[in-house]
N, CA, C and O atoms as CSV, one atom per row, in Angstrom:
chain,resi,resn,atom,element,x,y,z
A,1,UNK,N,N,114.969,128.860,194.499
A,1,UNK,CA,C,115.876,128.537,193.421
A,1,UNK,C,C,115.522,129.370,192.205
A,1,UNK,O,O,114.367,129.405,191.781
A,2,UNK,N,N,116.498,130.029,191.656
A,2,UNK,CA,C,116.255,130.857,190.492
A,2,UNK,C,C,116.761,130.194,189.239
A,2,UNK,O,O,117.382,129.132,189.276
A,3,UNK,N,N,116.473,130.862,188.098
A,3,UNK,CA,C,116.960,130.374,186.816
A,3,UNK,C,C,117.986,131.334,186.294
A,3,UNK,O,O,117.814,132.547,186.423
A,4,UNK,N,N,119.053,130.832,185.705
A,4,UNK,CA,C,120.085,131.646,185.092
A,4,UNK,C,C,120.269,131.156,183.671
A,4,UNK,O,O,120.648,130.006,183.445
A,5,UNK,N,N,120.004,132.018,182.726
A,5,UNK,CA,C,120.186,131.691,181.307
A,5,UNK,C,C,119.513,130.364,180.943
A,5,UNK,O,O,120.107,129.527,180.263
A,6,UNK,N,N,118.275,130.180,181.399
A,6,UNK,CA,C,117.500,128.990,181.049
A,6,UNK,C,C,117.867,127.744,181.829
A,6,UNK,O,O,117.383,126.656,181.517
A,7,UNK,N,N,118.709,127.881,182.834
A,7,UNK,CA,C,119.122,126.729,183.619
A,7,UNK,C,C,118.635,126.895,185.046
A,7,UNK,O,O,118.686,127.990,185.606
A,8,UNK,N,N,118.165,125.809,185.630
A,8,UNK,CA,C,117.691,125.827,187.007
A,8,UNK,C,C,118.877,125.564,187.924
A,8,UNK,O,O,119.721,124.717,187.631
A,9,UNK,N,N,118.940,126.296,189.039
A,9,UNK,CA,C,120.019,126.097,190.014
A,9,UNK,C,C,120.013,124.667,190.534
A,9,UNK,O,O,118.975,124.009,190.597
A,10,UNK,N,N,121.197,124.211,190.901
A,10,UNK,CA,C,121.316,122.880,191.486
A,10,UNK,C,C,120.598,122.836,192.829
A,10,UNK,O,O,120.549,123.835,193.546
A,11,UNK,N,N,120.035,121.661,193.169
A,11,UNK,CA,C,119.396,121.532,194.488
A,11,UNK,C,C,120.454,121.617,195.588
A,11,UNK,O,O,121.642,121.402,195.346
A,12,UNK,N,N,120.005,121.928,196.776
A,12,UNK,CA,C,120.919,122.011,197.913
A,12,UNK,C,C,121.451,120.621,198.255
A,12,UNK,O,O,120.886,119.606,197.847
A,13,UNK,N,N,122.535,120.595,199.002
A,13,UNK,CA,C,123.119,119.325,199.439
A,13,UNK,C,C,122.114,118.530,200.265
A,13,UNK,O,O,122.060,117.303,200.180
A,14,UNK,N,N,121.320,119.238,201.065
A,14,UNK,CA,C,120.315,118.564,201.895
A,14,UNK,C,C,119.254,117.881,201.039
A,14,UNK,O,O,118.874,116.741,201.304
A,15,UNK,N,N,118.781,118.581,200.015
A,15,UNK,CA,C,117.764,118.007,199.127
A,15,UNK,C,C,118.348,116.816,198.367
A,15,UNK,O,O,117.679,115.793,198.216
A,16,UNK,N,N,119.572,116.936,197.895
A,16,UNK,CA,C,120.216,115.816,197.200
A,16,UNK,C,C,120.349,114.602,198.118
A,16,UNK,O,O,120.119,113.472,197.688
A,17,UNK,N,N,120.717,114.826,199.369
A,17,UNK,CA,C,120.858,113.728,200.325
A,17,UNK,C,C,119.512,113.064,200.589
A,17,UNK,O,O,119.429,111.838,200.663
A,18,UNK,N,N,118.460,113.864,200.733
A,18,UNK,CA,C,117.124,113.305,200.966
A,18,UNK,C,C,116.650,112.497,199.761
A,18,UNK,O,O,116.076,111.419,199.918
A,19,UNK,N,N,116.891,113.017,198.563
A,19,UNK,CA,C,116.492,112.302,197.349
A,19,UNK,C,C,117.266,110.991,197.222
A,19,UNK,O,O,116.690,109.957,196.884
A,20,UNK,N,N,118.573,111.037,197.494
A,20,UNK,CA,C,119.389,109.828,197.411
A,20,UNK,C,C,118.906,108.779,198.409
A,20,UNK,O,O,118.872,107.588,198.098
A,21,UNK,N,N,118.536,109.219,199.596
A,21,UNK,CA,C,118.030,108.284,200.604
A,21,UNK,C,C,116.723,107.641,200.146
A,21,UNK,O,O,116.530,106.435,200.302
A,22,UNK,N,N,115.823,108.455,199.578
A,22,UNK,CA,C,114.545,107.923,199.098
A,22,UNK,C,C,114.764,106.946,197.948
A,22,UNK,O,O,114.178,105.864,197.926
A,23,UNK,N,N,115.617,107.335,196.983
A,23,UNK,CA,C,115.900,106.426,195.871
A,23,UNK,C,C,116.624,105.180,196.363
A,23,UNK,O,O,116.430,104.096,195.814
A,24,UNK,N,N,117.453,105.322,197.391
A,24,UNK,CA,C,118.135,104.174,197.966
A,24,UNK,C,C,117.152,103.161,198.523
A,24,UNK,O,O,117.330,101.954,198.352
A,25,UNK,N,N,116.117,103.650,199.187
A,25,UNK,CA,C,115.094,102.741,199.708
A,25,UNK,C,C,114.349,102.054,198.572
A,25,UNK,O,O,114.003,100.878,198.678
A,26,UNK,N,N,114.101,102.780,197.491
A,26,UNK,CA,C,113.379,102.212,196.359
A,26,UNK,C,C,114.269,101.338,195.482
A,26,UNK,O,O,113.785,100.692,194.552
A,27,UNK,N,N,115.577,101.314,195.776
A,27,UNK,CA,C,116.500,100.462,195.015
A,27,UNK,C,C,116.312,98.987,195.354
A,27,UNK,O,O,116.810,98.123,194.632
A,28,UNK,N,N,115.611,98.690,196.425
A,28,UNK,CA,C,115.285,97.315,196.782
A,28,UNK,C,C,114.047,96.896,195.988
A,28,UNK,O,O,113.015,97.565,196.045
A,29,UNK,N,N,114.150,95.799,195.254
A,29,UNK,CA,C,112.991,95.362,194.458
A,29,UNK,C,C,111.801,95.036,195.358
A,29,UNK,O,O,110.654,95.245,194.963
A,30,UNK,N,N,112.059,94.526,196.561
A,30,UNK,CA,C,110.962,94.209,197.484
A,30,UNK,C,C,110.235,95.488,197.916
A,30,UNK,O,O,109.005,95.536,197.914
A,31,UNK,N,N,110.997,96.518,198.284
A,31,UNK,CA,C,110.362,97.773,198.716
A,31,UNK,C,C,109.690,98.467,197.544
A,31,UNK,O,O,108.616,99.049,197.700
A,32,UNK,N,N,110.311,98.413,196.370
A,32,UNK,CA,C,109.694,99.011,195.189
A,32,UNK,C,C,108.374,98.313,194.870
A,32,UNK,O,O,107.396,98.965,194.503
A,33,UNK,N,N,108.346,96.998,195.009
A,33,UNK,CA,C,107.111,96.244,194.774
A,33,UNK,C,C,106.023,96.666,195.771
A,33,UNK,O,O,104.855,96.797,195.406
A,34,UNK,N,N,106.416,96.875,197.015
A,34,UNK,CA,C,105.444,97.319,198.029
A,34,UNK,C,C,104.888,98.695,197.691
A,34,UNK,O,O,103.681,98.918,197.785
A,35,UNK,N,N,105.761,99.618,197.298
A,35,UNK,CA,C,105.283,100.963,196.939
A,35,UNK,C,C,104.393,100.878,195.714
A,35,UNK,O,O,103.373,101.562,195.642
A,36,UNK,N,N,104.768,100.039,194.738
A,36,UNK,CA,C,103.937,99.851,193.546
A,36,UNK,C,C,102.550,99.334,193.948
A,36,UNK,O,O,101.532,99.851,193.487
A,37,UNK,N,N,102.520,98.324,194.800
A,37,UNK,CA,C,101.237,97.754,195.233
A,37,UNK,C,C,100.414,98.803,195.968
A,37,UNK,O,O,99.206,98.908,195.752
A,38,UNK,N,N,101.057,99.579,196.836
A,38,UNK,CA,C,100.320,100.604,197.592
A,38,UNK,C,C,99.895,101.769,196.707
A,38,UNK,O,O,98.931,102.466,197.024
A,39,UNK,N,N,100.597,101.986,195.611
A,39,UNK,CA,C,100.188,103.023,194.663
A,39,UNK,C,C,98.876,102.641,193.985
A,39,UNK,O,O,98.150,103.500,193.484
A,40,UNK,N,N,98.581,101.338,193.975
A,40,UNK,CA,C,97.325,100.862,193.388
A,40,UNK,C,C,96.172,100.938,194.389
A,40,UNK,O,O,95.004,100.923,193.999
A,41,UNK,N,N,96.501,101.019,195.674
A,41,UNK,CA,C,95.469,101.103,196.704
A,41,UNK,C,C,96.007,100.649,198.049
A,41,UNK,O,O,96.982,99.901,198.122
A,42,UNK,N,N,95.370,101.104,199.098
A,42,UNK,CA,C,95.832,100.786,200.459
A,42,UNK,C,C,95.648,99.309,200.768
A,42,UNK,O,O,94.845,98.616,200.145
A,43,UNK,N,N,96.427,98.843,201.763
A,43,UNK,CA,C,96.375,97.431,202.113
A,43,UNK,C,C,96.985,97.223,203.488
A,43,UNK,O,O,97.742,98.061,203.976
A,44,UNK,N,N,96.648,96.097,204.110
A,44,UNK,CA,C,97.311,95.743,205.363
A,44,UNK,C,C,98.503,94.845,205.051
A,44,UNK,O,O,98.667,94.386,203.920
A,45,UNK,N,N,99.321,94.603,206.049
A,45,UNK,CA,C,100.572,93.885,205.839
A,45,UNK,C,C,100.342,92.447,205.380
A,45,UNK,O,O,101.128,91.929,204.587
A,46,UNK,N,N,99.302,91.802,205.850
A,46,UNK,CA,C,99.034,90.419,205.444
A,46,UNK,C,C,98.736,90.335,203.956
A,46,UNK,O,O,99.291,89.490,203.253
A,47,UNK,N,N,97.857,91.212,203.474
A,47,UNK,CA,C,97.527,91.216,202.041
A,47,UNK,C,C,98.728,91.618,201.196
A,47,UNK,O,O,98.937,91.081,200.108
A,48,UNK,N,N,99.524,92.573,201.703
A,48,UNK,CA,C,100.722,92.967,200.969
A,48,UNK,C,C,101.708,91.818,200.854
A,48,UNK,O,O,102.285,91.594,199.790
A,49,UNK,N,N,101.902,91.089,201.946
A,49,UNK,CA,C,102.826,89.954,201.932
A,49,UNK,C,C,102.375,88.912,200.910
A,49,UNK,O,O,103.201,88.348,200.192
A,50,UNK,N,N,101.082,88.658,200.843
A,50,UNK,CA,C,100.550,87.704,199.865
A,50,UNK,C,C,100.756,88.223,198.450
A,50,UNK,O,O,101.149,87.471,197.558
A,51,UNK,N,N,100.492,89.506,198.246
A,51,UNK,CA,C,100.590,90.086,196.904
A,51,UNK,C,C,102.020,90.072,196.378
A,51,UNK,O,O,102.253,89.730,195.219
A,52,UNK,N,N,102.973,90.442,197.221
A,52,UNK,CA,C,104.361,90.531,196.753
A,52,UNK,C,C,105.133,89.241,196.957
A,52,UNK,O,O,106.281,89.133,196.524
A,53,UNK,N,N,104.522,88.259,197.609
A,53,UNK,CA,C,105.175,86.980,197.812
A,53,UNK,C,C,106.297,87.029,198.831
A,53,UNK,O,O,107.292,86.315,198.711
A,54,UNK,N,N,106.129,87.876,199.835
A,54,UNK,CA,C,107.162,88.003,200.862
A,54,UNK,C,C,106.700,87.456,202.194
A,54,UNK,O,O,105.503,87.306,202.441
A,55,UNK,N,N,107.661,87.161,203.046
A,55,UNK,CA,C,107.345,86.706,204.402
A,55,UNK,C,C,106.843,87.897,205.210
A,55,UNK,O,O,107.342,89.012,205.061
A,56,UNK,N,N,105.873,87.659,206.048
A,56,UNK,CA,C,105.247,88.719,206.842
A,56,UNK,C,C,106.263,89.563,207.622
A,56,UNK,O,O,106.177,90.790,207.571
A,57,UNK,N,N,107.222,88.960,208.341
A,57,UNK,CA,C,108.187,89.783,209.087
A,57,UNK,C,C,109.038,90.672,208.172
A,57,UNK,O,O,109.320,91.821,208.512
A,58,UNK,N,N,109.444,90.145,207.020
A,58,UNK,CA,C,110.260,90.921,206.084
A,58,UNK,C,C,109.454,92.080,205.510
A,58,UNK,O,O,109.960,93.197,205.405
A,59,UNK,N,N,108.210,91.824,205.140
A,59,UNK,CA,C,107.351,92.877,204.598
A,59,UNK,C,C,107.128,93.958,205.657
A,59,UNK,O,O,107.151,95.149,205.347
A,60,UNK,N,N,106.914,93.544,206.898
A,60,UNK,CA,C,106.739,94.505,207.988
A,60,UNK,C,C,107.970,95.389,208.149
A,60,UNK,O,O,107.847,96.597,208.355
A,61,UNK,N,N,109.159,94.790,208.055
A,61,UNK,CA,C,110.391,95.571,208.175
A,61,UNK,C,C,110.546,96.555,207.026
A,61,UNK,O,O,110.933,97.705,207.234
A,62,UNK,N,N,110.246,96.105,205.817
A,62,UNK,CA,C,110.321,96.998,204.658
A,62,UNK,C,C,109.348,98.166,204.814
A,62,UNK,O,O,109.696,99.314,204.536
A,63,UNK,N,N,108.133,97.867,205.256
A,63,UNK,CA,C,107.135,98.919,205.448
A,63,UNK,C,C,107.582,99.914,206.516
A,63,UNK,O,O,107.362,101.117,206.377
A,64,UNK,N,N,108.200,99.420,207.568
A,64,UNK,CA,C,108.685,100.310,208.628
A,64,UNK,C,C,109.722,101.279,208.079
A,64,UNK,O,O,109.699,102.462,208.416
A,65,UNK,N,N,110.633,100.791,207.235
A,65,UNK,CA,C,111.648,101.656,206.633
A,65,UNK,C,C,111.012,102.678,205.699
A,65,UNK,O,O,111.374,103.854,205.723
A,66,UNK,N,N,110.072,102.235,204.883
A,66,UNK,CA,C,109.395,103.146,203.956
A,66,UNK,C,C,108.588,104.201,204.709
A,66,UNK,O,O,108.517,105.358,204.297
A,67,UNK,N,N,107.987,103.782,205.812
A,67,UNK,CA,C,107.204,104.708,206.637
A,67,UNK,C,C,108.116,105.732,207.310
A,67,UNK,O,O,107.802,106.922,207.339
A,68,UNK,N,N,109.228,105.275,207.843
A,68,UNK,CA,C,110.181,106.162,208.496
A,68,UNK,C,C,110.703,107.224,207.525
A,68,UNK,O,O,110.938,108.368,207.914
A,69,UNK,N,N,110.879,106.841,206.276
A,69,UNK,CA,C,111.359,107.763,205.251
A,69,UNK,C,C,110.252,108.669,204.711
A,69,UNK,O,O,110.525,109.591,203.943
A,70,UNK,N,N,109.008,108.409,205.110
A,70,UNK,CA,C,107.897,109.234,204.638
A,70,UNK,C,C,107.375,108.854,203.270
A,70,UNK,O,O,106.615,109.612,202.667
A,71,UNK,N,N,107.771,107.683,202.763
A,71,UNK,CA,C,107.296,107.253,201.450
A,71,UNK,C,C,105.937,106.575,201.524
A,71,UNK,O,O,105.173,106.606,200.559
A,72,UNK,N,N,105.631,105.964,202.660
A,72,UNK,CA,C,104.299,105.391,202.890
A,72,UNK,C,C,103.810,105.859,204.258
A,72,UNK,O,O,104.590,106.300,205.103
A,73,UNK,N,N,102.527,105.751,204.445
A,73,UNK,CA,C,101.905,106.114,205.722
A,73,UNK,C,C,101.029,104.961,206.163
A,73,UNK,O,O,100.803,104.016,205.407
A,74,UNK,N,N,100.533,105.040,207.392
A,74,UNK,CA,C,99.627,104.006,207.875
A,74,UNK,C,C,98.615,104.610,208.829
A,74,UNK,O,O,98.796,105.701,209.369
A,75,UNK,N,N,97.547,103.858,209.010
A,75,UNK,CA,C,96.531,104.231,210.001
A,75,UNK,C,C,95.974,102.942,210.577
A,75,UNK,O,O,96.012,101.888,209.942
A,76,UNK,N,N,95.463,103.046,211.776
A,76,UNK,CA,C,94.917,101.890,212.458
A,76,UNK,C,C,93.430,101.781,212.127
A,76,UNK,O,O,92.687,102.762,212.186
A,77,UNK,N,N,93.020,100.572,211.781
A,77,UNK,CA,C,91.604,100.244,211.580
A,77,UNK,C,C,91.324,99.034,212.465
A,77,UNK,O,O,91.571,97.894,212.074
A,78,UNK,N,N,90.808,99.296,213.651
A,78,UNK,CA,C,90.596,98.211,214.606
A,78,UNK,C,C,91.940,97.634,214.998
A,78,UNK,O,O,92.798,98.343,215.523
A,79,UNK,N,N,92.122,96.353,214.744
A,79,UNK,CA,C,93.394,95.704,215.075
A,79,UNK,C,C,94.372,95.700,213.903
A,79,UNK,O,O,95.524,95.293,214.050
A,80,UNK,N,N,93.915,96.147,212.756
A,80,UNK,CA,C,94.771,96.150,211.557
A,80,UNK,C,C,95.474,97.490,211.372
A,80,UNK,O,O,94.942,98.542,211.725
A,81,UNK,N,N,96.667,97.429,210.818
A,81,UNK,CA,C,97.399,98.613,210.399
A,81,UNK,C,C,97.276,98.654,208.882
A,81,UNK,O,O,97.700,97.722,208.199
A,82,UNK,N,N,96.701,99.722,208.352
A,82,UNK,CA,C,96.500,99.850,206.910
A,82,UNK,C,C,97.543,100.820,206.363
A,82,UNK,O,O,97.694,101.932,206.870
A,83,UNK,N,N,98.258,100.391,205.327
A,83,UNK,CA,C,99.314,101.194,204.719
A,83,UNK,C,C,98.822,101.800,203.417
A,83,UNK,O,O,97.970,101.231,202.735
A,84,UNK,N,N,99.373,102.971,203.078
A,84,UNK,CA,C,98.986,103.655,201.851
A,84,UNK,C,C,100.071,104.658,201.464
A,84,UNK,O,O,100.905,105.041,202.284
A,85,UNK,N,N,100.042,105.072,200.202
A,85,UNK,CA,C,100.911,106.133,199.714
A,85,UNK,C,C,99.999,107.324,199.455
A,85,UNK,O,O,99.075,107.238,198.646
A,86,UNK,N,N,100.256,108.428,200.137
A,86,UNK,CA,C,99.387,109.592,199.921
A,86,UNK,C,C,100.115,110.742,199.239
A,86,UNK,O,O,99.602,111.859,199.183
A,87,UNK,N,N,101.302,110.474,198.723
A,87,UNK,CA,C,102.070,111.480,198.006
A,87,UNK,C,C,101.958,111.184,196.505
A,87,UNK,O,O,102.557,110.231,196.006
A,88,UNK,N,N,101.192,112.002,195.800
A,88,UNK,CA,C,100.953,111.778,194.373
A,88,UNK,C,C,102.252,111.778,193.573
A,88,UNK,O,O,102.349,111.092,192.555
A,89,UNK,N,N,103.249,112.538,194.018
A,89,UNK,CA,C,104.515,112.588,193.289
A,89,UNK,C,C,105.265,111.257,193.381
A,89,UNK,O,O,105.876,110.821,192.405
A,90,UNK,N,N,105.221,110.619,194.536
A,90,UNK,CA,C,105.865,109.307,194.694
A,90,UNK,C,C,105.180,108.298,193.777
A,90,UNK,O,O,105.845,107.516,193.098
A,91,UNK,N,N,103.854,108.319,193.762
A,91,UNK,CA,C,103.088,107.416,192.899
A,91,UNK,C,C,103.472,107.663,191.442
A,91,UNK,O,O,103.683,106.712,190.689
A,92,UNK,N,N,103.564,108.930,191.038
A,92,UNK,CA,C,103.910,109.270,189.656
A,92,UNK,C,C,105.296,108.766,189.290
A,92,UNK,O,O,105.474,108.174,188.225
A,93,UNK,N,N,106.281,108.991,190.154
A,93,UNK,CA,C,107.651,108.548,189.873
A,93,UNK,C,C,107.687,107.033,189.688
A,93,UNK,O,O,108.293,106.539,188.737
A,94,UNK,N,N,107.049,106.301,190.582
A,94,UNK,CA,C,107.062,104.838,190.505
A,94,UNK,C,C,106.319,104.363,189.256
A,94,UNK,O,O,106.807,103.479,188.552
A,95,UNK,N,N,105.161,104.929,188.972
A,95,UNK,CA,C,104.387,104.495,187.800
A,95,UNK,C,C,105.105,104.824,186.497
A,95,UNK,O,O,105.105,104.010,185.574
A,96,UNK,N,N,105.716,106.004,186.405
A,96,UNK,CA,C,106.432,106.378,185.184
A,96,UNK,C,C,107.611,105.432,184.964
A,96,UNK,O,O,107.803,104.924,183.860
A,97,UNK,N,N,108.393,105.198,186.003
A,97,UNK,CA,C,109.558,104.318,185.867
A,97,UNK,C,C,109.131,102.913,185.469
A,97,UNK,O,O,109.705,102.329,184.549
A,98,UNK,N,N,108.140,102.368,186.145
A,98,UNK,CA,C,107.703,101.011,185.836
A,98,UNK,C,C,107.089,100.946,184.433
A,98,UNK,O,O,107.300,99.976,183.705
A,99,UNK,N,N,106.338,101.968,184.064
A,99,UNK,CA,C,105.747,102.013,182.724
A,99,UNK,C,C,106.805,102.064,181.638
A,99,UNK,O,O,106.695,101.368,180.629
A,100,UNK,N,N,107.838,102.889,181.836
A,100,UNK,CA,C,108.924,102.996,180.861
A,100,UNK,C,C,109.667,101.666,180.722
A,100,UNK,O,O,109.949,101.220,179.611
A,101,UNK,N,N,109.974,101.049,181.836
A,101,UNK,CA,C,110.715,99.786,181.792
A,101,UNK,C,C,109.876,98.654,181.209
A,101,UNK,O,O,110.398,97.790,180.504
A,102,UNK,N,N,108.577,98.656,181.501
A,102,UNK,CA,C,107.686,97.645,180.928
A,102,UNK,C,C,107.603,97.815,179.415
A,102,UNK,O,O,107.674,96.831,178.678
A,103,UNK,N,N,107.453,99.056,178.943
A,103,UNK,CA,C,107.380,99.325,177.504
A,103,UNK,C,C,108.680,98.932,176.817
A,103,UNK,O,O,108.660,98.351,175.733
A,104,UNK,N,N,109.811,99.247,177.445
A,104,UNK,CA,C,111.118,98.900,176.876
A,104,UNK,C,C,111.266,97.382,176.804
A,104,UNK,O,O,111.766,96.851,175.813
A,105,UNK,N,N,110.834,96.689,177.849
A,105,UNK,CA,C,110.906,95.233,177.884
A,105,UNK,C,C,110.013,94.624,176.805
A,105,UNK,O,O,110.398,93.666,176.134
A,106,UNK,N,N,108.820,95.190,176.649
A,106,UNK,CA,C,107.888,94.695,175.631
A,106,UNK,C,C,108.460,94.883,174.224
A,106,UNK,O,O,108.325,94.008,173.369
A,107,UNK,N,N,109.108,96.046,173.992
A,107,UNK,CA,C,109.693,96.309,172.667
A,107,UNK,C,C,110.837,95.347,172.370
A,107,UNK,O,O,110.955,94.849,171.251
A,108,UNK,N,N,111.680,95.085,173.364
A,108,UNK,CA,C,112.822,94.207,173.115
A,108,UNK,C,C,112.391,92.750,173.002
A,108,UNK,O,O,113.085,91.958,172.364
A,109,UNK,N,N,111.270,92.375,173.600
A,109,UNK,CA,C,110.779,90.997,173.520
A,109,UNK,C,C,109.968,90.760,172.250
A,109,UNK,O,O,109.773,89.610,171.857
A,110,UNK,N,N,109.489,91.823,171.598
A,110,UNK,CA,C,108.632,91.685,170.425
A,110,UNK,C,C,109.304,90.888,169.306
A,110,UNK,O,O,108.652,90.006,168.748
A,111,UNK,N,N,110.577,91.140,168.939
A,111,UNK,CA,C,111.191,90.335,167.870
A,111,UNK,C,C,111.276,88.857,168.221
A,111,UNK,O,O,111.110,88.004,167.349
A,112,UNK,N,N,111.533,88.544,169.482
A,112,UNK,CA,C,111.604,87.143,169.912
A,112,UNK,C,C,110.233,86.499,169.785
A,112,UNK,O,O,110.117,85.363,169.325
A,113,UNK,N,N,109.172,87.234,170.199
A,113,UNK,CA,C,107.814,86.689,170.075
A,113,UNK,C,C,107.465,86.443,168.609
A,113,UNK,O,O,106.892,85.409,168.267
A,114,UNK,N,N,107.818,87.407,167.735
A,114,UNK,CA,C,107.500,87.233,166.302
A,114,UNK,C,C,108.231,86.017,165.733
A,114,UNK,O,O,107.676,85.286,164.913
A,115,UNK,N,N,109.466,85.800,166.164
A,115,UNK,CA,C,110.240,84.661,165.701
A,115,UNK,C,C,109.561,83.353,166.131
A,115,UNK,O,O,109.449,82.418,165.338
A,116,UNK,N,N,109.114,83.294,167.384
A,116,UNK,CA,C,108.423,82.082,167.865
A,116,UNK,C,C,107.105,81.879,167.154
A,116,UNK,O,O,106.740,80.752,166.819
A,117,UNK,N,N,106.381,82.980,166.918
A,117,UNK,CA,C,105.082,82.868,166.231
A,117,UNK,C,C,105.252,82.412,164.801
A,117,UNK,O,O,104.366,81.752,164.259
A,118,UNK,N,N,106.394,82.754,164.159
A,118,UNK,CA,C,106.649,82.361,162.790
A,118,UNK,C,C,107.171,80.940,162.705
A,118,UNK,O,O,107.392,80.414,161.614
A,119,UNK,N,N,107.368,80.318,163.867
A,119,UNK,CA,C,107.826,78.933,163.877
A,119,UNK,C,C,109.334,78.810,163.834
A,119,UNK,O,O,109.863,77.737,163.544
A,120,UNK,N,N,110.053,79.931,164.128
A,120,UNK,CA,C,111.520,79.916,164.061
A,120,UNK,C,C,112.066,79.597,165.349
A,120,UNK,O,O,113.285,79.534,165.505
């Protein structure tokens, strides 16, 4: 991809389709929560289900979809399947988005907190 007059060429249709598919998978709050948890460190499905508050079969299905898309990976440790995110860019995208939304939420909640603290 080249640059023309300071502008980067548009991505190919294939790249756009792949990105849309990946973002589509992350559009589920359950799957996004799983990727967020795995961005903090690897885990097996039982611990993930406890952490995100999901049923084991549902968490397993979400992980299978994320794995198929290449967003998470797994390895066998004895009888356990351990899941992890090994793509630093995926971790960065998820952390930046969650950080931005958390900061925005904190800013919009600040006036309400000040009102409650003032006894209003």
